[in-house]
Structures are given as C-alpha cells and as structure tokens.
C-alpha positions in Angstrom: 88.5 66.0 94.6 91.1 68.2 96.5 90.3 71.7 97.5 93.0 72.9 95.1 92.7 70.4 92.3 92.1 71.8 88.8 90.9 69.9 85.8 90.8 70.7 82.1 87.1 71.2 82.3 87.5 73.7 85.2 90.8 75.7 84.9 89.7 78.4 87.3 91.6 79.4 90.4 89.8 79.2 93.7 89.0 82.3 95.8 91.1 80.5 98.7 94.2 80.3 96.4 93.9 84.0 95.3 93.4 85.1 98.9 96.4 83.1 100.2 98.5 84.5 97.4 97.4 88.0 98.2 98.2 87.6 101.8 101.6 86.1 101.1 102.6 88.9 98.5 101.5 91.5 101.1 103.7 89.9 103.8 106.5 89.6 101.2 106.3 93.2 100.3 106.6 94.2 104.0 109.7 92.0 104.4 111.3 93.4 101.1 110.6 97.0 102.3 112.4 96.6 105.7 115.2 94.3 104.5 117.7 97.2 104.1 117.2 98.4 107.6 117.7 94.9 108.9 120.9 94.4 106.9 122.2 97.7 108.4 121.3 96.5 111.9 122.8 93.0 111.6 123.6 91.1 108.4 122.0 87.8 109.7 118.8 89.8 110.2 118.9 91.1 106.6 119.5 87.7 105.2 116.6 86.3 107.1 114.3 89.0 105.9 115.4 88.5 102.3 115.0 84.8 102.4 111.5 85.1 104.0 110.4 87.8 101.5 111.5 85.7 98.5 110.0 82.5 99.8 106.7 84.3 100.5 106.7 85.8 97.0 107.5 82.5 95.3 105.0 80.6 97.4 102.3 83.1 96.4 102.9 82.5 92.7 103.1 78.8 93.3 99.8 78.7 95.0 98.3 80.1 91.8 100.4 78.4 89.1 101.4 75.0 90.6 99.2 74.3 93.6 99.8 71.1 95.6 99.3 69.8 99.1 103.0 69.7 99.5 103.3 73.4 98.6 100.5 74.3 101.0 102.2 72.3 103.8 105.5 74.2 103.1 103.7 77.6 103.3 102.0 76.6 106.5 105.2 75.4 108.2 107.4 78.2 106.9 105.0 81.0 107.9 104.4 79.3 111.3 108.3 79.5 111.9 108.3 83.2 110.9 105.5 83.9 113.4 107.4 82.1 116.1 110.6 84.0 115.4 108.6 87.2 115.7 106.9 86.2 118.9 110.4 85.3 120.5 111.8 88.7 119.3 109.0 90.5 121.0 108.8 88.5 124.3 112.3 87.1 125.1 114.4 88.8 122.5 116.4 86.9 119.9 119.5 85.0 121.0 121.7 86.6 118.4 122.3 90.2 117.2 123.5 93.5 118.6 120.8 93.5 121.3 120.6 89.7 122.0 118.1 88.9 124.7 116.3 92.2 124.6 112.7 92.1 123.5 111.9 94.5 120.6 108.9 96.7 120.7 105.9 95.7 118.5 105.1 98.3 115.8 102.3 98.5 113.4 104.3 97.3 110.3 105.5 94.1 112.1 102.1 93.4 113.7 100.5 93.7 110.2 103.0 91.4 108.7 102.6 88.8 111.4 98.7 89.1 111.1 99.0 88.4 107.4 101.2 85.3 108.2 98.6 84.1 110.7 96.0 84.5 108.0 98.2 82.4 105.6 98.6 79.7 108.3 94.9 79.6 109.2 93.7 79.7 105.5 96.2 77.1 104.4 95.3 74.8 107.2 91.6 75.1 106.4 92.4 74.5 102.7 94.4 71.4 103.5 91.6 70.0 105.7 88.7 70.6 103.2 87.6 67.6 101.2 85.6 69.4 98.6 86.6 72.2 96.1 86.5 75.7 97.2 84.5 78.3 95.4 85.9 79.3 92.0 86.3 82.9 90.8 83.5 82.7 88.3 80.8 85.1 89.8 81.0 88.8 89.6 80.3 89.4 93.3 83.2 87.0 94.2 85.5 88.9 91.9 84.5 92.3 93.3 84.8 91.1 96.8 88.2 89.7 96.1 89.3 92.8 94.4 88.2 94.8 97.4 90.2 92.5 99.6 93.3 92.9 97.6 92.9 96.7 97.5 92.6 96.7 101.3 95.8 94.6 101.5 97.6 97.0 99.1 96.6 100.1 101.1 97.5 98.6 104.5 100.8 97.3 103.2 101.8 100.5 101.4 100.8 102.6 104.5 102.6 100.5 107.0 105.8 100.4 104.8 105.6 104.1 104.2 105.0 104.9 108.0 108.0 102.7 108.8 110.3 104.4 106.2 109.5 107.9 107.4 109.4 107.3 111.1 113.2 107.2 111.5 113.7 103.6 112.5 113.1 100.1 111.3 110.4 99.3 113.8 108.0 102.0 113.0 107.9 103.3 116.5 109.0 106.9 115.6 112.1 106.6 117.8 115.5 106.7 116.2 118.0 104.2 117.4 121.4 105.6 116.6 122.6 106.9 113.3 120.6 106.2 110.2 122.2 103.8 107.7 124.6 105.7 105.6 125.1 108.6 108.1 128.3 109.1 110.0 128.2 109.6 113.7 130.5 112.4 114.7 132.0 112.4 118.1 133.7 115.4 119.7 137.2 114.5 120.7 138.6 117.2 122.7 
C-alpha cells in the first residue's frame, strides 16, 4: 500500500499529507504577500512569484484532496526549482532584471520561505520513498501536535510577511531601495 493511498475503509488523511500541505500553504502565503513588490521591481519577477504562489497553494489542496505519486513528484521538482532560483539570486544574482548579475541580500522572509520549501522537498521525498502507510490523524496527541505545528507556521509566516511589509523594502532588510511603489520621485531641476 502506498504511503498516501486511501481506501473506503480508511478515509483519513495522513499526518505527512497535512504537514506538507501546511508547509506549502505557508510558502504560498509568503509568495502572495511579496508579489506586489516584485511586480513593482520587474514584471517578470512578479509573474514568477504569482505562478509559484498559486502552484504551491493548489498543490497543498491537491495533496489532501487528490493525492498521487505524480502530484508529489511535481511538488518535489517544482519546489526544488524554486530553491535553486533563490540560491542563484543570493549567490551569483539572477541573469535578468534591473540588477542582473548582482546577488541579493538574504532576509528573514525569504530564508523562511526557502526553509519551508526545503521541508516540502524533504518530506515529499520521504513520502515517495516509503513503502508503508504513514500515521493517520486519528489520535488526539497527533492532532494536537499537528495543530501546534500549523500554529507555529501561521505565526512565523504572518510575522515574516508583516516585518517585510513594514520594513520599507521587499527583502525585509530595513533598507529602502529607491521610491516606494506608488510614490513619485521628485528631482530638483534647477
């Protein structure tokens, strides 16, 4: 029996499925929250963040509603690619955009998002490699532990998004980089 297979006799969702869905929804929430700033910086960046956010949110629902090995593999590959893009952006700089080739600083919000994605990749890989079913969510201690895990994710995600939104820039570094979206920069001509 697959680690994610369900039968009519046991329609419960596994702890692993709910954990992966929670990780993916938290990463999606961060990407949704910073999407506007990335659109303002460079449209292609905004589109990338929008696509990633929607795919992570849809994947999280799919892991619960229509789990399959193919869906798990898609999540593993997709999140691995997002992690690689982040690593390139922080080490060598992206080859496109207004600051092409310039590495970006790593801030808490993007480190948290990447950490969530690493958790998705690792958890999905383990789930794909398992030959026996994972623990279901039947026991009260399992449900309480899972609820605690989700609460921690909600708090960390909310805090990191709020910190980035109030810091003055999209990277959560506290340093403003030019005019804020929607403001007009005035230059003295004279």
